[in-house]
C-alpha positions in Angstrom: -43.4 23.0 -7.4 -43.2 21.8 -10.9 -40.9 25.2 -11.1 -38.9 24.5 -8.2 -38.4 21.2 -9.4 -37.5 22.5 -13.0 -34.7 25.1 -11.4 -33.8 22.2 -9.4 -32.6 19.8 -12.1 -31.6 23.3 -14.4 -29.1 23.7 -11.5 -28.2 20.2 -11.2 -27.3 19.7 -14.9 -25.4 23.2 -15.2 -23.6 21.8 -12.4 -22.9 18.3 -14.1 -21.6 20.7 -16.9 -19.2 22.6 -14.9 -17.8 19.8 -13.2 -17.1 17.8 -16.3 -15.4 20.9 -18.0 -13.3 21.7 -15.2 -11.5 18.2 -15.9 -13.4 16.2 -12.8 -15.5 14.1 -14.8 -14.0 10.9 -12.6 -16.2 12.0 -10.5 -19.1 10.6 -12.4 -17.6 7.5 -12.1 -16.6 7.4 -8.5 -20.3 7.9 -8.0 -21.5 4.9 -10.4 -19.2 2.9 -8.9 -20.2 2.9 -5.2 -23.6 4.4 -5.2 -25.2 0.8 -5.8 -22.4 -1.4 -3.7 -22.8 1.1 -0.5 -20.2 3.2 0.8 -19.2 6.5 -1.4 -15.7 6.0 -0.2 -12.9 3.8 -0.8 -12.9 0.9 1.3 -10.9 -2.5 2.0 -13.4 -4.4 0.0 -13.0 -2.4 -3.2 -12.2 -5.6 -4.8 -15.3 -5.9 -7.2 -15.5 -2.7 -7.9 -12.9 -2.2 -10.4 -11.6 -3.8 -13.3 -7.9 -5.8 -12.2 -5.3 -8.3 -13.4 -4.7 -11.4 -11.8 -1.7 -12.2 -9.6 -1.7 -15.7 -9.7 0.2 -18.1 -7.0 1.5 -21.7 -7.2 1.7 -24.8 -5.2 0.0 -22.8 -2.5 1.3 -23.6 0.8 -0.5 -22.9 4.3 1.4 -21.5 7.4 1.9 -24.0 9.9 0.1 -23.4 13.1 2.0 -22.5 16.5 1.3 -24.9 18.6 -0.4 -22.5 20.7 -2.4 -21.1 18.1 -5.4 -19.1 19.0 -5.2 -20.0 22.3 -4.4 -16.5 24.0 -7.3 -14.1 24.5 -7.1 -10.6 23.3 -6.6 -7.7 26.1 -9.2 -5.8 26.4 -7.2 -2.6 25.3 -6.5 -4.2 22.1 -9.8 -5.7 21.9 -11.8 -2.2 22.6 -9.0 -0.3 20.0 -9.5 -3.4 17.7 -13.9 -2.7 18.1 -13.2 1.5 18.0 -11.5 1.3 14.5 -13.5 -1.2 12.5 -11.3 -4.1 12.2 -11.6 -6.6 9.7 -8.6 -9.5 10.9 -6.0 -9.7 12.9 -3.1 -11.7 12.8 -0.1 -12.7 14.2 3.2 -14.7 13.1 5.5 -15.9 16.0 9.0 -18.0 14.9 7.5 -17.9 11.3 4.2 -20.1 12.9 0.6 -18.6 12.8 -0.2 -18.1 16.6 -3.2 -15.9 16.0 -5.9 -15.1 13.5 -9.3 -13.7 13.9 -11.8 -12.0 11.6 -15.1 -9.4 12.0 -17.1 -8.1 9.3 -18.1 -11.3 7.3 -14.2 -11.6 6.7 -12.5 -15.1 6.9 -9.0 -16.0 5.6 -10.3 -16.4 2.1 -11.1 -12.8 1.5 -9.8 -10.5 -0.3 -8.5 -7.0 1.3 -7.3 -4.1 -0.6 -4.2 -2.8 0.7 -4.0 0.4 -0.4 -0.3 2.1 0.4 0.9 -1.1 1.6 1.1 -1.7 -2.1 4.0 0.9 -2.1 6.3 -1.0 0.2 5.6 -4.0 -1.8 6.3 -1.8 -5.0 10.0 -1.4 -3.2 10.3 -4.7 -3.1 9.7 -5.7 -7.1 12.0 -2.5 -7.5 14.6 -4.7 -5.3 13.8 -7.9 -7.4 14.1 -5.8 -10.5 17.7 -4.6 -9.9 18.6 -8.3 -8.7 17.4 -9.3 -12.2 19.0 -6.5 -13.7 16.7 -4.9 -15.4 16.9 -1.9 -13.0 21.1 -0.7 -12.6 19.7 0.6 -9.2 17.5 2.6 -6.9 20.1 5.5 -8.2 19.2 5.1 -11.5 17.6 8.1 -13.2 13.9 7.7 -13.8 14.5 9.8 -17.3 16.1 6.4 -18.6 12.7 4.6 -18.5 11.1 8.0 -18.8 12.1 9.8 -21.9 9.7 12.5 -21.0 11.5 13.9 -18.0 14.9 14.7 -19.9 14.7 18.0 -20.7 13.0 19.3 -17.5 15.3 21.4 -15.5 13.8 19.3 -12.2 13.0 15.8 -13.7 16.3 14.8 -15.5 18.0 14.7 -11.8 14.9 12.1 -10.5 16.1 8.8 -9.5 14.0 5.6 -8.4 15.5 6.3 -5.1 14.1 9.8 -4.7 10.2 8.1 -5.9 10.8 5.3 -3.2 11.4 7.3 -0.2 9.3 10.3 -1.5 11.4 13.4 -2.2 10.7 13.7 -5.9 9.5 17.0 -5.8 6.2 17.2 -7.5 3.7 19.9 -7.8 1.4 17.4 -5.5 -0.7 18.4 -2.6 -1.4 14.6 -0.8 -5.5 15.2 0.0 -7.9 12.8 0.7 -11.3 14.6 2.2 -13.0 15.9 -0.4 -13.6 14.5 -4.3 -11.8 17.4 -6.3 -8.3 16.2 -4.8 -5.9 15.0 -7.0 -5.9 11.6 -4.7 -9.6 11.1 -5.9 -9.1 11.3 -9.6 -6.1 9.2 -9.1 -8.6 6.5 -7.9 -10.6 6.6 -10.4 -9.4 8.1 -13.0 -9.2 6.1 -16.1 -5.9 6.8 -18.0 -3.2 6.6 -14.9 -0.1 7.3 -16.9 -1.7 10.4 -18.2 -2.4 11.6 -14.8 0.8 10.8 -13.5 3.3 11.8 -16.2 1.3 15.0 -16.3 2.0 16.0 -12.8 4.9 18.9 -13.0 8.1 19.6 -10.4 8.0 22.3 -8.3 11.4 21.6 -6.7 14.6 20.0 -7.0 14.2 15.9 -6.3 16.1 14.8 -3.5 15.4 17.7 -1.7 13.2 17.1 1.0 10.4 14.8 2.3 6.9 14.9 1.1 4.3 12.1 1.0 3.1 11.8 -2.9 0.8 9.2 -4.0 2.1 10.4 -7.5 5.3 9.4 -6.8 4.7 5.3 -6.5 2.7 6.0 -9.3 5.1 7.2 -11.6 7.7 4.2 -10.1 5.2 1.9 -11.0 5.6 3.4 -14.7 9.0 2.7 -14.5 9.0 -0.6 -13.3 6.6 -2.1 -15.9 8.8 -0.4 -18.4 12.0 -2.0 -16.9 10.9 -5.4 -16.7 8.6 -5.5 -20.0 5.4 -6.8 -18.3 2.1 -5.8 -16.1 2.7 -5.5 -12.8 0.7 -7.8 -11.3 2.5 -10.6 -13.7 5.9 -9.7 -12.2 4.8 -9.7 -8.7 3.3 -13.1 -9.5 6.3 -14.1 -10.9 8.3 -13.0 -8.2 6.3 -13.0 -5.2 3.2 -14.8 -5.5 4.7 -18.2 -6.8 8.1 -18.3 -4.9 6.4 -17.6 -1.7 3.5 -20.4 -2.3 0.8 -17.4 -1.4 -2.4 -19.4 -0.3 -4.5 -17.1 -2.8 -4.7 -15.8 -5.9 -4.5 -12.0 -5.6 -6.4 -9.2 -7.8 -4.3 -5.9 -8.8 -6.7 -2.9 -9.7 -6.1 -1.2 -13.2 -7.2 1.4 -15.0 -9.5 1.5 -18.2 -6.0 0.7 -20.3 -4.8 -1.8 -17.9 -2.3 0.1 -15.9 -1.9 -1.4 -12.4 -2.7 1.1 -9.6 0.7 1.2 -8.3 -0.1 3.6 -5.5 -2.7 1.0 -4.2 -4.8 -1.7 -4.7 -3.4 -5.3 -3.9 -6.0 -7.1 -2.7 -5.1 -10.5 -1.3 -5.6 -12.2 2.4 -4.1 -11.3 5.7 -2.7 -14.8 5.7 -0.4 -13.5 2.1 0.2 -10.1 3.4 1.8 -12.0 6.4 4.3 -13.5 4.5 5.3 -10.1 3.0 6.4 -9.2 6.1 8.0 -12.5 7.1 10.2 -12.4 3.9 11.3 -8.7 4.9 11.7 -10.1 8.6 14.2 -12.8 6.7 16.3 -10.1 4.9 14.4 -11.3 1.6 15.6 -15.0 1.7 12.6 -17.4 1.4 13.3 -21.2 1.8 16.8 -20.9 0.8 16.2 -19.0 -1.7 17.0 -15.0 -1.7 14.5 -13.6 -3.6 15.4 -9.7 -3.1 19.1 -8.7 -2.5 20.2 -8.7 1.1 21.8 -5.3 1.1 18.8 -3.9 -0.8 16.6 -4.9 2.0 18.8 -3.7 4.8 18.3 -0.4 2.5 14.5 -0.4 2.3 14.8 -0.7 6.3 16.9 2.1 7.0 15.4 5.4 7.4 16.6 8.4 5.1 18.5 11.4 7.0 15.2 13.8 5.5 12.8 11.1 7.8 13.6 8.9 10.2 10.8 7.7 10.1 10.4 6.2 6.4 12.6 4.0 4.3 11.7 2.8 0.9 8.4 3.6 1.1 7.9 1.5 4.5 7.4 3.3 7.7 10.2 2.8 10.7 10.0 3.7 14.7 12.8 3.1 16.1 11.5 5.7 19.1 9.5 3.0 20.9 10.9 0.4 23.1 10.0 -2.1 20.9 11.7 -1.0 17.3 9.6 -2.0 14.4 9.2 -1.6 10.0 5.7 -1.7 9.1 3.4 -1.1 5.6 0.9 1.0 6.2 -2.3 1.6 4.1 -5.6 4.0 3.7 -8.1 2.6 6.4 -5.3 1.3 9.1 -4.1 -1.9 7.3 -0.8 -2.6 8.3 2.6 -5.3 8.1 4.4 -4.6 10.3 8.0 -7.0 11.3 9.3 -6.4 14.4 12.5 -8.2 14.1 14.0 -7.6 17.7 10.7 -11.1 18.6 10.4 -12.8 15.3 6.8 -11.2 15.3 4.6 -10.2 12.0 1.5 -8.8 12.8 -0.9 -7.8 10.1 -4.1 -5.7 11.1 -7.0 -4.8 8.4 -9.9 -2.1 9.1 -12.4 0.3 8.1 -11.3 3.1 9.7 -9.5 6.5 8.7 -9.4 8.6 11.6 -6.8 7.0 13.0 -4.2 9.3 15.6 -0.8 9.7 14.5 2.3 11.1 15.9 4.4 14.4 15.0 6.2 12.1 12.5 2.7 11.0 11.1 3.1 7.6 12.3 -0.1 5.9 13.8 -0.6 5.7 16.9 -2.3 2.3 16.7 1.3 0.7 15.5 2.4 1.1 18.9 -0.7 -0.2 20.5 -0.5 -2.9 18.3 3.1 -4.2 19.0 3.4 -3.4 22.6 -0.4 -5.1 23.6 0.8 -8.5 21.0 4.6 -8.7 22.2 3.7 -8.9 26.2 0.5 -11.5 24.9 2.9 -14.0 23.2 5.6 -13.5 25.6 2.5 -15.1 28.3 2.5 -11.9 30.6 -0.5 -10.4 32.5 -1.8 -7.0 31.0 
C-alpha cells in the first residue's frame, strides 16, 4: 500500500509539473477558486470568487409596478422549461412597468448574478457612448489607433472596432467551453488578460467571415479602456449605471492587474439588467436624454450580411413570428427585447445544455418569447 501511495503522489506531482510548464498553470487557480465553494465550473453565482471593481449607482429608482404585477400564473410549458433549465430568475417588463418577477434557488431582487457573455452586448453599448463622446471616432475606426502592436501585422492593421463587435476579427482562436485546457477556460482564470488577448495571432483577414470568439470582446475592452482613459467599470457607472438610476451597484470581475473581464462577468440584479433592455427598446434614450446615439443603436440591432442572426454583439431573430433581439450569456442568461410588443424579458439560470437552432440561437428564447407574449396578452395557452 505504501508503495502504491508513493507511486500515486509521484505521478500526480509529475503531472502537475507538466501542466505548469505547458502554460496551463491557471488550472491550479481554477481548482483553488472552486473546490471550496462548490461547483468546479463557472457559475452565475461566481461574484465572490474573483476580485472585482464596483460599478456604482446613484439616485436609485425602482421599477414602477404594472397594475397586474405578478397576477399571471406561468403556463405549464414555461414552468417545465424553467425548472428543467434551472432558472434562478424571470422578469417581465411591459410598457416600461414591472409586470412579473419570480426567483428561485435562494435568489431575490438584490441578488447579483453573472452576466457572462451578456457583458459583450453591454460593452457594445459603451462603445456607442464613447462614439457619442468623441473618444472613439466611429465603429469603423482602426483598432491599431489604440493598439499600436497591430500596426505592423498584415491582418491586424486592417482590424476595426466593428469587426470586434460583429465577431469578424479573424483571430486564431477556437471557442471551446467543455474542457479545462481550452483558451476560454484560460481566459476565465488567467492573471493577465491583456497579455493573453494581445498575444493571440490572426489566421485570416478581418471582415471576411463570422466566427464567435470571446477574445474579440476582450480586445474590444482593451480598446475602449484606452480610448476613454479610465477603467471599464468606472465608465459603465458613468454612462449607464448612474443615468439609468440602477437600483443596485454592480460588480465587474477583473484579473490580477485590474483589467475587467470584458468578455463576461458583470454581476448585477435582474431588475437592473432589465433596464439595459429598456434602453435598447427606447432607442438609446432615457428620461429625455439620448444616452447612446439613435443611429448607433439601430446599427447595433441590425444583423450583418455575414450572419443574419447577429449584430453588434447582440443576437437577432427575424425568422420567428415574434421578432426580437437578445443578449445571450453562458448558462442561459438572457435580456430579450421585443419591440413589437413593448416587452422586456430577463431570465437567468444555471443550465449549460440549451438546444440551439442552425444559427446557434438558443431555442429557449423562442419559448420565452411566445409563452410570455401570450401570457401578457391574457390569452389561454
